[in-house]
C-alpha positions in Angstrom: 18.5 106.1 41.5 17.0 103.5 39.2 17.2 100.8 41.9 15.1 102.7 44.4 11.6 101.3 44.9 9.0 104.0 44.9 5.3 103.8 45.4 2.6 106.3 46.4 -1.0 106.0 47.5 -3.7 108.3 48.7 -5.5 107.5 52.0 -8.7 109.1 53.1 -7.4 110.1 56.5 -5.4 112.9 57.9 -1.5 112.7 58.1 -1.6 112.0 61.8 -3.7 108.9 61.2 -1.7 107.9 58.2 1.5 108.1 60.3 -0.1 106.0 63.0 -0.9 103.3 60.5 2.9 102.8 60.1 3.8 103.3 63.8 1.0 101.8 66.0 1.3 98.1 66.5 -2.5 97.6 66.6 -2.7 99.1 63.0 0.4 97.3 61.6 -1.0 94.0 62.8 -4.2 94.7 60.7 -2.6 95.4 57.3 1.1 94.5 57.2 2.2 91.8 59.7 1.0 89.3 62.3 3.0 90.8 65.2 4.5 94.3 65.4 6.9 95.7 68.0 7.4 99.3 67.0 8.7 102.1 69.3 8.1 105.3 67.4 11.2 107.3 68.4 14.7 107.6 66.9 16.6 104.4 67.7 13.3 102.7 68.6 12.5 99.2 67.4 10.8 98.6 64.0 10.3 94.9 64.3 7.6 93.1 62.4 7.1 89.4 62.5 5.2 87.5 59.8 5.8 84.2 61.5 5.8 84.8 65.3 6.9 81.2 66.0 10.1 81.8 64.0 11.2 85.3 65.0 14.7 85.0 63.4 13.2 84.5 59.9 10.7 86.5 57.9 10.9 89.4 60.2 12.6 92.8 60.7 14.1 91.7 64.0 16.8 94.1 65.1 15.7 96.9 62.8 15.5 100.5 64.2 13.9 103.8 63.4 16.5 106.1 61.9 14.4 109.3 61.5 11.0 110.4 62.6 8.8 113.5 62.4 5.2 112.6 63.5 2.7 113.1 60.7 5.5 114.1 58.3 8.0 111.3 57.7 9.4 108.0 59.0 12.6 106.2 58.1 13.5 102.7 59.3 15.8 99.8 58.5 14.4 96.8 56.7 15.4 93.2 56.3 14.5 90.5 53.7 12.5 87.3 54.1 14.2 83.9 54.6 14.9 83.5 50.9 17.0 86.7 50.8 18.3 86.6 54.4 21.8 85.3 53.5 22.7 88.5 51.7 20.2 91.2 52.8 20.1 90.8 56.5 23.8 90.9 57.4 25.0 94.0 55.5 25.6 97.5 56.7 23.7 99.6 56.0 20.6 97.5 55.7 18.0 98.6 53.2 16.0 101.6 54.4 12.3 102.5 54.0 11.4 106.2 54.0 7.7 107.2 54.1 6.5 110.7 53.6 3.0 111.9 54.6 1.6 114.9 52.6 -1.7 116.4 53.4 -4.1 117.0 50.5 -7.7 118.1 50.3 -9.1 114.5 50.4 -6.7 113.0 52.9 -3.0 112.1 52.8 -0.6 111.2 50.1 1.8 108.5 51.3 5.1 108.2 49.4 7.3 105.2 50.1 10.9 104.8 49.0 12.9 101.6 49.7 16.6 102.3 49.2 20.1 101.0 49.5 19.8 98.1 47.0 23.1 96.7 45.8 24.1 96.0 42.2 24.1 92.2 41.9 21.7 89.7 40.3 20.5 88.4 43.7 19.9 91.9 45.0 17.9 92.8 41.8 15.8 89.7 42.4 15.1 90.8 45.9 14.3 94.4 44.8 11.8 93.2 42.2 10.2 90.9 44.8 9.9 93.8 47.3 8.6 96.1 44.6 5.6 93.8 44.1 5.3 93.2 47.8 5.1 96.9 48.6 2.5 97.4 45.9 0.4 94.5 47.4 0.6 95.7 51.0 0.0 99.3 50.2 -3.2 98.3 48.4 -4.1 96.3 51.5 -3.5 99.4 53.6 -5.9 101.4 51.3 -8.5 98.7 51.8 -8.0 98.8 55.6 -8.5 102.6 55.7 -11.6 102.4 53.4 -13.1 99.7 55.6 -12.4 101.7 58.8 -13.9 104.8 57.2 -17.0 102.9 56.1 -17.5 101.5 59.6 -17.2 104.9 61.1 -20.0 106.4 59.0 
């Protein structure tokens, strides 16, 4: 359990909107990636491209949604960037990201768990890199929601 990445944030929106932030391409392309190709259904694609000109690298190409319950939770496969590709992207199972959406009086709690890390030095380096990356992008997501809320007022 000590190798699981866990982060939680609060968003000032309802769980349905929070869920859409992780499943609608137009939202993902505002806070997480340059190009998104997500099909929100079991077995659907969860492909994100940080460099659309090089889709084989720095992407989640080939990743699928493993479990989904709109406004409640989402689970999808995840791959590593080019520097970790040689060990992260050709294993089975791939690492998995689970996201839970929990309603609270001021919006939604989002809980993210990134699992299936292996026990080697290079895997630990990747896990630490992703721990920081998730912290950074979840902060970016909070800012995106705050800006959207400010523009709606």
